[in-house]
N, C-alpha and C positions, 0 to 999 in steps of 0.2 A: 365678364365684360370689362373692358377698359375704355376710359374716355381720355382723349388727348386734345388739348387746345392748340390747334395749328397756328393761331395768331400769336400765342405766347412763345411757341417754339420758333416761329419765324423771327420775332423780335430778338430772342436769345441768340439765334444763329447769326443774324446780321450784326449784332453787337460783338460777338466773338470773332467774326470774320474781319472786323476792322483792325484787329491786332494780330491775326493769325498769319503765320508764314504762308505765302502763296495767295493770301487774301480770300480764302474760303474755308468753311467748316461744314461738318455734316453730322446729323444725328438720325440713326435708323429708328423710325417710329414703330414699324411693324415688319416682321419677317427677318430674313437673314439668309445665310448660306444654306441652311437646311430647309428653307421654304421655297415655294415657287414664286409667291408674291412678296415683293419687298417695297416698302415705302420709306423714303428718306427725305428729311428736310435739309436743304443745303442753303447756307448763307454765303453770299458773295459780296465783297466790297466793290465799289465802282472800279471798273477796269480789270477786275480779276477774270480769269479765264480757265475753264476746264478744258484742257488740251484735247485735241482731236483723239477720238477713241471709237472702238467698235460698239455696236449696240448689243448688249448681252441677251436680249429677248425683246418681246413687245414692251414698249415703254411710252409713258407720257410725262410731260413736265407742266405742272400747274404753277403759275406765278402767284405767290402769296403776297408779295410785296415788291415794288420796284419795277424795273424794266430790264429785259434780257434780250440777247440775240443768239439764235441757234443757227449754225452754219454747217452745211453738208455740201462739199464740193463747191460749185459755183452758186448755189442757192443759199439764201438766208431768210430767216423769219424773225421779225421783232415781236415781242409780246410784253404785256404790262399786267399789272395786278388784275386778277380775275380771268386772264386768258389761259387756255390749255393748248399746249403744243403736242402734236403726235410726233414722237421721235422717229425720224426716217430709218429705214433698214439699210443704213450706210454709215460710214465713218462720219462723225460729226463733232462739233465743239459747242460750248456755251460760254457766252461772255456777258458780264454784268454791265449794262449801260449806266446804271446808278446802283447804289447799295440795294441789294435784292435778296429775297428768299424764295426758293421754289420747293415744291413737293415733287420729287421724282418717284414715279411708280413704275416698277419693272416686274413683268411676269417672265421669269427666266425660262429659256428653252431647256428641256430635259434631254 
């Protein structure tokens, strides 16, 4: 068994994102390419954006800290600390409305 502090990882990733090229950083907490389930903490500085991309499988984004906006086509959803976004099965992007950290959970399609 392994225990991970999401609060500590969120703080760390937000701090790293403030100086990172592109304004975002990521740390995979569980899983990876060889697993179906992958969980990644992503830190984003205010204004940073994860460019539009395909959904690799079923996915959720839990906001650990801050505020973000997910956009898919003409629709957008704002979320703040404690909110959970269900990632649409469509091309989408994610923007930090303030310094933020999210937990991305993906169950990859096989």
